C-alpha positions in Angstrom: 0.0 0.0 0.0 2.8 2.4 0.8 4.4 1.6 -2.6 1.1 2.5 -4.4 0.8 5.8 -2.4 4.5 6.8 -3.2 3.9 5.9 -6.9 0.7 8.1 -6.9 2.7 11.1 -5.7 5.1 10.9 -8.5 4.7 13.2 -11.7 5.3 10.3 -14.0 3.9 7.2 -12.1 5.7 4.0 -13.0 4.1 0.5 -12.8 4.2 -1.0 -9.3 6.3 -3.9 -10.3 9.0 -1.5 -11.1 9.0 -0.2 -7.6 11.8 -1.8 -5.1 9.6 -1.0 -2.2 6.6 -3.2 -3.6 9.1 -6.0 -4.3 10.5 -5.7 -0.8 6.9 -6.2 0.6 6.2 -9.0 -1.6 9.4 -10.7 -0.5 8.6 -10.2 3.1 5.2 -11.7 2.6 6.8 -14.5 0.8 9.1 -15.3 3.7 6.1 -15.3 6.0 4.3 -17.7 3.9 7.1 -20.1 4.1 6.1 -20.8 7.8 2.4 -20.9 6.7 3.3 -23.5 4.0 5.1 -25.6 6.6 2.2 -25.5 9.0 -0.2 -27.1 6.2 1.9 -30.2 6.4 1.2 -30.8 10.0 -2.3 -29.4 10.7 -5.6 -29.4 9.0 -6.6 -26.6 6.6 -9.5 -25.6 8.9 -7.1 -24.7 11.6 -4.3 -23.2 9.7 -6.3 -20.8 7.6 -8.3 -19.1 10.4 -5.1 -18.5 12.4 -4.1 -15.9 9.8 -6.0 -13.5 12.2 -2.8 -13.6 14.4 -1.2 -11.5 11.7 -3.8 -8.7 12.1 -3.1 -8.6 16.0 0.6 -8.6 15.2 0.1 -5.7 12.8 -1.7 -3.6 15.4 0.9 -4.1 18.0 3.9 -3.7 15.6 2.3 -0.3 14.5 2.4 0.9 18.1 5.8 -0.3 19.0 7.6 0.6 15.7 5.4 3.3 14.1 4.6 5.1 17.4 0.9 4.9 16.8 -1.7 5.1 19.7 -3.3 2.2 21.0 -6.9 2.4 20.5 -9.6 1.0 22.6 -10.8 -0.8 19.4 -7.4 -2.4 19.2 -7.7 -3.8 22.6 -11.3 -5.1 22.1 -10.6 -6.5 18.6 -7.4 -8.2 20.0 -9.4 -9.7 22.9 -12.1 -11.2 20.5 -9.4 -12.5 18.1 -7.6 -14.3 20.9 -10.7 -15.8 22.3 -11.7 -17.0 18.7 -8.2 -18.4 18.3 -8.4 -20.4 21.5 -11.7 -21.9 20.4 -10.2 -22.7 17.0 -7.3 -24.5 18.4 -9.4 -26.3 21.0 -12.3 -27.5 18.7 -10.4 -27.8 15.4 -10.7 -31.2 13.7 -8.1 -33.6 14.8 -8.2 -36.3 12.1 -4.8 -37.9 11.7 -4.5 -39.1 8.1 -1.2 -40.0 6.2 -1.6 -37.8 3.1 0.1 -39.9 0.4 0.1 -39.2 -3.3 -2.3 -42.0 -4.1 -4.7 -40.6 -1.5 -4.4 -37.1 -3.1 -5.3 -38.8 -6.5 -8.3 -40.5 -5.1 -9.6 -37.1 -3.5 -9.1 -35.6 -6.9 -11.5 -37.7 -8.6 -14.2 -38.0 -5.8 -17.6 -36.6 -6.8 -18.0 -34.0 -4.0 -14.8 -32.2 -5.1 -15.7 -32.5 -8.8 -19.0 -30.7 -8.1 -17.4 -28.2 -5.9 -14.8 -27.6 -8.6 -17.3 -27.0 -11.4 -19.4 -24.7 -9.4 -16.2 -22.7 -8.4 -15.2 -22.4 -12.0 -18.7 -21.3 -13.2 -18.8 -18.5 -10.4 -15.3 -17.4 -11.2 -16.0 -17.2 -15.0 -19.2 -15.1 -14.2 -17.1 -12.7 -12.0 -14.3 -12.5 -14.5 -16.8 -11.6 -17.2 -18.1 -8.7 -15.2 -14.5 -7.6 -14.3 -13.2 -7.7 -17.9 -16.1 -7.0 -20.1 -18.2 -4.7 -17.8 -15.3 -3.2 -16.1 -16.9 -3.9 -12.7 -14.2 -3.6 -10.2 -16.1 -3.6 -7.0 -14.2 -4.8 -3.9 -16.5 -7.8 -3.4 -16.0 -8.9 -6.9 -12.1 -8.7 -6.7 -11.8 -10.3 -3.3 -14.4 -13.0 -4.3 -12.1 -14.0 -7.2 -9.2 -13.9 -4.9 -11.2 -16.3 -2.6 -12.2 -18.7 -5.4 -8.5 -18.9 -6.3 -7.5 -19.4 -2.7 -9.5 -22.8 -2.8 -7.2 -24.7 -5.1 -4.2 -22.9 -3.6 -4.8 -24.4 -0.1 -5.6 -27.7 -1.4 -2.3 -27.8 -3.5 -0.3 -26.2 -0.6 -1.5 -29.0 1.9 -0.8 -31.8 -0.6 2.6 -30.7 -1.5 3.5 -29.9 2.1 2.3 -33.2 3.4 4.1 -35.3 0.6 7.4 -33.4 1.2 6.9 -34.2 5.0 6.2 -37.8 4.3 9.3 -37.9 1.9 11.6 -36.4 4.6 10.4 -39.2 7.1 11.4 -41.9 4.5 8.4 -42.6 2.5 9.1 -41.2 -1.0 6.2 -39.3 -2.6 8.1 -37.1 -5.0 8.1 -39.6 -7.7 4.5 -39.4 -8.4 3.2 -37.0 -11.2 0.5 -35.6 -9.0 3.1 -34.0 -6.7 4.4 -31.8 -9.5 0.8 -31.1 -10.8 0.0 -29.7 -7.4 3.1 -27.5 -7.5 2.0 -26.1 -10.8 -1.5 -25.5 -9.6 -0.2 -23.8 -6.5 2.1 -21.5 -8.5 -0.5 -20.5 -11.0 -3.3 -19.8 -8.5 -1.0 -17.8 -6.3 0.2 -15.7 -9.1 -3.5 -14.7 -10.1 -4.4 -14.1 -6.4 -1.5 -11.5 -6.2 -2.9 -9.9 -9.3 -6.4 -9.4 -8.1 -5.4 -8.6 -4.5 -3.0 -6.1 -5.7 -5.8 -4.5 -7.8 -8.0 -4.2 -4.8 -5.2 -2.8 -2.6 -4.7 -0.1 -5.3 -8.4 0.9 -5.6 -9.6 0.5 -2.0 -8.5 1.3 1.4 -6.4 -1.3 3.2 -8.6 -1.1 6.3 -11.4 -2.4 3.9 -9.4 -4.9 2.0 -7.7 -6.6 4.8 -10.9 -7.8 6.9 -12.9 -8.6 3.7 -10.2 -10.7 2.2 -9.4 -12.5 5.6 -13.1 -13.5 5.8 -13.6 -14.7 2.2 -10.1 -16.4 2.3 -10.7 -18.2 5.4 -14.3 -19.2 4.4 -13.0 -20.6 1.1 -10.2 -22.5 2.7 -12.3 -24.1 5.4 -14.9 -25.2 2.7 -12.0 -26.7 0.7 -10.7 -28.7 3.6 -14.0 -29.9 4.3 -14.9 -31.1 0.8 -11.6 -32.2 -0.4 -9.8 -33.6 2.7 -13.0 -34.6 4.6 -11.7 -32.9 7.7 -15.0 -32.7 9.7 -16.1 -36.1 8.7 -16.3 -37.5 12.2 -16.5 -34.4 14.2 -19.1 -34.0 16.9 -21.9 -31.5 16.4 -20.8 -29.4 19.4 -17.2 -29.3 18.1 -18.2 -27.9 14.8 -20.5 -25.3 16.5 -17.7 -24.1 18.8 -15.3 -24.0 15.8 -17.6 -21.9 13.8 -18.3 -19.6 16.8 -14.5 -19.3 17.1 -14.3 -18.3 13.4 -17.0 -15.7 14.1 -15.1 -14.1 17.0 -12.0 -14.0 14.9 -13.8 -12.4 12.1 -15.4 -9.9 14.4 -12.0 -9.2 16.0 -10.4 -8.4 12.6 -13.3 -6.1 11.6 -13.1 -4.2 15.0 -9.3 -3.6 14.6 -9.7 -2.4 11.0 -12.8 -0.3 11.6 -12.2 3.5 11.5 -8.5 2.9 11.3 -6.8 5.9 9.6 -4.9 5.4 6.4 -1.3 6.0 6.1 -0.5 8.8 3.6 2.9 9.7 2.3 3.8 13.2 3.2 5.1 15.4 0.5 8.2 17.2 1.5 8.2 20.9 1.8 10.5 23.7 3.1 9.7 25.4 6.2 9.8 29.1 5.4 11.1 29.9 8.9 14.3 27.9 8.1 15.1 29.8 5.0 18.4 31.8 5.7 17.8 35.6 6.0 14.1 35.1 6.3 11.7 35.3 9.3 8.7 33.0 10.1 6.4 36.0 10.0 7.7 37.3 6.7 5.4 37.9 3.8 5.7 35.7 0.7 5.2 37.6 -2.6 4.9 35.4 -5.7 6.6 36.2 -9.0 4.5 38.9 -10.8 5.5 37.4 -14.3 3.7 34.0 -13.7 0.0 33.5 -14.4 -0.8 32.7 -10.6 0.4 36.1 -9.2 -1.7 37.1 -6.3 -3.7 33.8 -6.1 -3.5 30.6 -4.3 -2.1 27.5 -5.9 -4.8 25.2 -4.8 -7.7 27.4 -5.7 -10.8 26.0 -7.3 -11.9 26.5 -10.8 -14.3 29.4 -10.1 -11.5 31.4 -8.4 -9.3 30.8 -11.3 -11.9 31.9 -13.9 -12.3 35.3 -11.9 -8.7 35.8 -11.9 
C-alpha cells in the first residue's frame, strides 16, 4: 500500500512492479508464507487458515511499537475477541490424523463431491471474470471473491505438497508421483493470479477495507476446501463444529473491529519550512513572482476562483 501511495505522488507514475519497495513487501510476505506453508503439512486446513487473524493482531501491536501509533480501545477489544476466537479454533479444530500420500490425493481429486465443488467454483469465477473484464466492474467484493475462489485450489495444493514433502523427509518417498508436480504447478498459477487481483483491490480501495474482507473470504473458502476435499470434519461432533464456527465468528469480528475507522497511512510530500530559509523570518510575507499567471492567487484554488482571476 505504501508503494502505491508513493507511486501516486510521482509526476510520472511507473508500474508498481518497477518499485523496489513493492518487491520488498512481496518478498517479506513470501518469507512469512514459508512458515504458513510448513504448517499445512502438520495441521488441518480448517485450523491453519483461520489462524491468519494472528497477523492482524501482530500488525496492530507492531504499529504501536515501531510506528509510534496510539493504542486504541478498538485495538484492545478486537485483539481480545481475536485471541478468544483463536483459543476456540485451536481447541475445537478437527483432529483427524491421516497420512496424506500421493495416492490418497489422487483419489480425492476424482471424488464426486470435489468435482461438483470444482465445477461450481469455475462457473462462479468465470461469471465474476466476465463482469470484471467486459463490464469493467471492479467492486471490492468482486475482486476479493475472485481471490477467495483462487484460494481454494491454492490451499488444497499447498497442503498436498507440504504433506508429501513431509512424508518424503520421513523416508516414505512421494516425490516420484506426477500428482506432486501437478500440485506444484496448480499452487504457483493460483498464487500468481491471487496476487494480481489482490493487488488491484489494494490499489483501488483502502487497506482497512481490503484486509478484513479478504481475511473472511479467504478463510471461508479455505475451510470449505478442507471440508470437501480432505473431509476434515467427517467424524467431528456437532458441538465441536459449532464451537469451531463460533471461534471463526469471533476471529472475523475481532479483525473487523481492529480495522474499523483505522486511519490510512499517507505519504507526506516534503516541503521547506519558510522559517528555516536563511535571512527570512517565520512572519515574513511571501510575494509570488509577478510574471507568472498565478500572481496574487492561491495554488490550490478552485476553478471558479481561477476563472475570476
